[in-house]
C-alpha positions in Angstrom: 0.0 0.0 0.0 1.7 3.2 -1.1 1.7 6.1 1.4 1.1 9.7 0.4 4.2 11.7 1.6 2.4 14.9 2.3 -1.3 14.5 3.2 -3.4 17.5 2.6 -4.8 19.2 5.7 -8.5 19.7 6.0 -10.6 21.5 8.6 -13.9 20.9 10.3 -16.4 18.8 8.4 -14.1 18.4 5.5 -11.8 16.1 7.5 -14.5 14.1 9.3 -15.8 10.7 8.4 -19.3 11.5 9.6 -19.8 8.5 12.0 -23.0 8.7 14.1 -22.8 6.8 17.4 -25.8 7.8 19.5 -27.8 4.7 20.7 -24.5 2.8 21.1 -23.0 5.5 23.3 -21.5 4.0 26.5 -23.3 6.3 28.9 -27.0 6.0 29.6 -27.6 9.5 31.1 -26.3 13.0 31.3 -25.9 15.8 28.8 -23.8 13.8 26.3 -26.5 11.1 26.1 -29.3 13.6 25.7 -27.5 15.5 23.0 -26.8 12.4 21.0 -30.3 11.1 21.2 -31.8 14.5 20.3 -29.3 14.9 17.4 -30.2 11.5 15.9 -33.9 12.4 15.9 -33.1 15.8 14.4 -30.9 14.3 11.7 -33.9 12.3 10.5 -36.2 15.3 10.6 -33.6 17.5 8.8 -33.3 14.8 6.1 -36.9 15.3 5.2 -36.6 19.1 5.2 -33.5 18.9 2.9 -35.3 16.6 0.5 -38.2 19.1 0.4 -35.7 21.8 -0.4 -34.3 19.7 -3.3 -31.1 18.9 -1.3 -31.4 15.2 -0.4 -28.7 13.5 1.6 -28.6 9.9 2.5 -28.2 8.9 6.1 -26.5 5.5 6.0 -28.0 3.4 8.7 -26.2 0.6 10.6 -23.2 0.5 12.8 -21.3 -2.6 14.0 -19.0 -2.2 17.0 -16.6 -5.1 17.2 -15.2 -6.4 20.5 -11.4 -6.9 20.5 -11.3 -9.1 23.6 -13.3 -11.0 26.2 -13.6 -8.0 28.6 -14.9 -5.7 25.8 -17.3 -8.4 24.7 -18.7 -8.7 28.2 -19.1 -4.9 28.3 -21.0 -5.0 25.0 -23.2 -7.7 26.3 -24.1 -5.7 29.4 -24.7 -2.5 27.2 -26.8 -4.4 24.7 -29.0 -6.0 27.4 -29.5 -2.6 29.1 -30.4 -0.9 25.8 -32.8 -3.7 24.8 -34.5 -3.4 28.1 -35.2 0.3 27.4 -36.6 -0.4 23.9 -33.5 0.4 21.8 -33.1 -2.0 18.9 -29.5 -3.0 19.5 -28.5 -6.6 18.7 -25.6 -8.7 20.0 -23.6 -10.7 17.5 -21.5 -13.5 18.8 -18.3 -14.6 17.2 -20.1 -17.5 15.5 -22.8 -15.1 14.3 -20.1 -12.9 12.7 -18.3 -15.9 11.2 -21.6 -16.9 9.6 -22.1 -13.4 8.2 -18.6 -13.5 6.7 -19.3 -16.9 5.1 -22.5 -15.6 3.6 -20.8 -12.5 2.2 -22.7 -10.0 4.4 -19.4 -9.1 6.1 -15.8 -9.1 4.9 -13.2 -11.1 6.7 -12.8 -9.4 10.1 -9.7 -8.3 11.9 -7.8 -10.8 14.0 -9.1 -11.2 17.6 -12.8 -10.3 17.2 -14.8 -11.8 20.0 -18.2 -10.5 19.1 -20.0 -7.3 18.2 -22.9 -5.0 18.9 -25.1 -3.9 16.0 -27.1 -0.7 16.0 -29.6 -0.3 13.1 -30.3 3.3 13.9 -26.8 4.7 14.2 -24.7 5.0 11.1 -22.9 7.6 9.0 -23.4 10.8 6.9 -21.1 12.0 4.1 -19.9 15.2 5.9 -19.2 17.1 2.7 -22.5 16.4 1.1 -24.3 17.1 4.4 -22.6 20.5 4.9 -23.2 21.5 1.2 -26.9 20.5 1.4 -27.4 22.4 4.7 -25.8 25.5 3.3 -27.8 25.5 0.1 -31.1 25.0 1.9 -30.2 27.7 4.4 -29.5 30.2 1.6 -32.9 29.3 0.1 -34.5 30.3 3.4 -32.7 33.7 3.4 -29.3 33.0 4.9 -26.8 35.7 3.9 -23.4 34.1 3.4 -20.3 36.3 3.9 -16.8 34.8 3.5 -14.2 36.6 5.6 -11.9 36.1 8.6 -13.1 37.8 11.8 -10.2 39.5 13.7 -12.1 40.9 16.7 -15.4 40.9 18.4 -16.6 44.1 19.9 -19.4 43.8 22.5 -22.3 46.3 22.7 -22.1 48.9 25.5 -23.5 47.6 28.8 -27.1 48.6 29.5 -28.0 49.3 25.9 -30.3 46.4 24.7 -30.6 48.0 21.3 -26.9 48.2 20.6 -25.3 45.4 18.5 -22.2 43.4 18.5 -19.5 44.6 16.0 -17.2 42.2 14.1 -14.0 43.4 12.6 -12.9 41.5 9.4 -9.4 41.0 8.0 -10.2 43.2 5.0 -11.0 46.2 7.2 -14.7 46.0 6.9 -17.2 45.5 9.8 -20.3 43.5 10.4 -22.9 44.0 13.1 -25.6 41.8 14.7 -27.8 41.4 17.7 -26.3 38.0 18.5 -22.9 36.4 17.8 -22.4 32.6 17.7 -18.7 31.6 18.0 -18.3 28.2 16.2 -14.7 28.7 15.2 -13.1 25.5 16.7 -9.5 26.0 17.6 -9.6 29.6 16.5 -12.3 30.4 19.2 -9.8 31.3 22.0 -8.2 34.0 20.0 -11.5 35.7 19.5 -12.7 35.3 23.1 -9.5 36.0 25.1 -9.6 39.8 24.4 -13.1 39.8 26.0 -11.6 38.2 29.2 -13.0 34.7 28.4 -10.5 31.9 28.9 -11.2 28.9 26.7 -8.9 25.9 27.2 -8.9 23.9 23.9 -6.3 21.6 22.5 -5.7 20.1 19.0 -5.9 16.4 18.4 -4.8 15.5 14.9 -6.4 12.7 12.9 -5.2 11.0 9.8 -7.6 9.2 7.4 -7.4 7.4 4.1 -9.7 6.3 1.2 -8.9 2.9 -0.2 -10.0 1.0 -3.3 -10.9 -2.6 -2.3 -10.0 -5.5 -4.5 -13.2 -7.5 -3.7 -15.5 -9.3 -6.2 -18.3 -6.8 -6.1 -20.8 -5.7 -8.7 -20.1 -2.2 -10.0 -21.3 0.4 -7.6 -22.2 -2.1 -4.9 -21.1 -1.5 -1.3 -18.9 -4.2 0.2 -21.2 -4.7 3.2 -24.1 -3.2 5.1 -23.4 -0.5 7.7 -20.1 0.8 9.1 -17.6 -1.0 11.4 -15.7 0.2 14.4 -12.7 -1.7 15.6 -10.5 -0.5 18.5 -11.6 3.0 17.9 -10.9 2.9 14.1 -13.9 3.5 11.8 -14.3 1.6 8.5 -16.9 3.3 6.3 -17.9 1.6 3.1 -18.2 3.9 0.1 -19.7 3.4 -3.4 -17.7 1.6 -6.0 -16.0 -0.8 -3.5 -14.1 2.0 -1.8 -13.5 2.5 2.0 -12.8 5.3 4.3 -10.5 4.3 7.1 -9.8 6.5 10.1 -8.9 8.3 12.1 -5.8 8.3 14.2 -5.6 10.1 17.6 -2.4 12.2 17.7 -2.1 15.0 20.2 -0.9 18.2 18.7 -0.8 19.4 15.1 2.0 17.3 13.5 1.2 14.0 11.7 3.1 11.0 12.8 4.0 8.5 9.9 4.0 5.7 12.4 0.4 6.5 13.4 -0.5 6.1 9.7 1.2 2.7 9.5 -0.7 1.6 12.6 -4.0 2.9 11.1 -3.5 1.1 7.8 -2.6 -2.2 9.5 -5.2 -1.9 12.2 -2.5 -2.3 14.8 -1.3 -5.5 13.1 -4.8 -7.1 13.0 -5.8 -6.1 9.4 -7.2 -8.9 7.2 -5.7 -9.6 3.8 -8.4 -7.7 1.8 -7.5 -4.5 3.7 -3.7 -5.0 3.5 -4.0 -5.5 -0.2 -6.2 -2.4 -0.8 -5.0 0.4 -3.0 -4.5 3.8 -1.4 -6.6 6.4 -3.2 -6.2 9.5 -1.0 -4.8 10.4 2.4 -5.7 13.5 4.5 -5.5 14.9 8.0 -7.5 17.2 10.1 -7.5 18.8 13.6 -10.1 18.0 16.2 -11.0 20.6 18.8 -11.0 19.1 22.3 -11.9 21.0 25.5 -9.2 20.7 28.3 -10.6 19.5 31.6 -14.2 19.9 30.5 -16.7 17.6 28.7 -17.3 18.1 25.0 -19.0 20.0 23.5 -18.8 23.5 24.9 -22.3 25.1 24.7 -22.2 28.2 26.7 -23.3 31.9 26.9 -20.3 33.7 28.3 -21.6 37.2 27.7 -25.1 38.7 26.8 -26.1 37.8 23.3 -22.8 35.8 22.8 -23.1 32.1 22.4 -20.2 29.6 22.2 -20.6 26.3 20.3 -17.2 24.7 20.0 -15.1 21.8 21.2 -17.2 19.0 19.7 -14.0 16.8 19.4 -14.9 13.6 17.5 -18.7 14.2 17.2 -19.2 17.4 15.3 -21.4 15.9 12.6 -23.5 14.0 15.1 -23.9 16.8 17.6 -24.4 19.6 15.2 -28.2 19.5 15.0 -28.7 19.4 18.8 -26.1 22.2 19.3 -27.9 24.4 16.7 -31.2 23.7 18.5 -29.7 24.7 21.8 -28.5 28.0 20.3 -31.9 28.7 18.7 -33.7 28.0 22.0 -31.4 30.3 24.0 -32.0 33.2 21.5 -35.8 32.5 21.5 -35.9 32.4 25.3 -34.0 35.7 25.6 -36.2 37.5 23.1 -39.3 36.2 24.7 -38.3 37.9 28.0 -38.2 41.2 26.1 -41.5 40.7 24.4 -40.0 39.9 21.0 -41.0 37.0 18.9 -38.5 34.6 17.3 -39.1 31.5 15.2 -36.1 29.5 14.2 -36.2 28.5 10.5 
């Protein structure tokens, strides 16, 4: 498998693989659990709205979490039983079940050491690029004004003047104004907020990912198997035409490690032959934004009419809808207290 010497850097959604792990989330309560469940419901709702707007995007359903040892398999069995008792349609797959699926062609040969798996028919994956493009196009249809420019400073309205607006300085010397400001700038958020006296501890975690062409006997355009696989924290996302997204590594900092890429491609030495023999099509890297000492994501209102939505770490695509709803509700509640009406679109 040839390695690309200089992987292109991507940011935000462009670097993501779009995995949606909500009902299979390890915790059963708390803010993280609630955000994931709400987002999964909103994703389905937004799919319908995008289709009505002429911007359809497929939500690929199905996620198989593979257990790499006896302890992990026991944890999956407990989690599966707990979820099933609460009405979630998770299904446990024993090693013999998985071997039978491989023999039938429903799954490829699995990595070495698989003990079992947990299947979620409601979780899955979205193509991040297609999803972001569809959301942007639909929003413009509804009246969104899109302005491309780098914000260099945020200037708050004078205290005690509810009619005054926030001012945004742009790199080209121009200014924008608005009643509310939402900071969704990822790792660039601290530089915007620190001049306002707001400390925001965030750190970069680099991830490398690849697209592979599989040499499997598949019909043209057919996917190699149903759903996505997760093995020891690595995501395997089938793509049309017998291709596969594989990623992503977890590397603190901003510099890619060639050894981490080798580990990713070999699945830590457990990769089956079909994966080892795949052809490398593309290789990229991106930076995740992780809060330091605080749970992800950061959804806060540090100043009046200033909202922070950042630090989503590995779940930006999944948690985007619930984060947007949180912001819309905060604005609606604030306007309602002043007698104003607001209806999110």
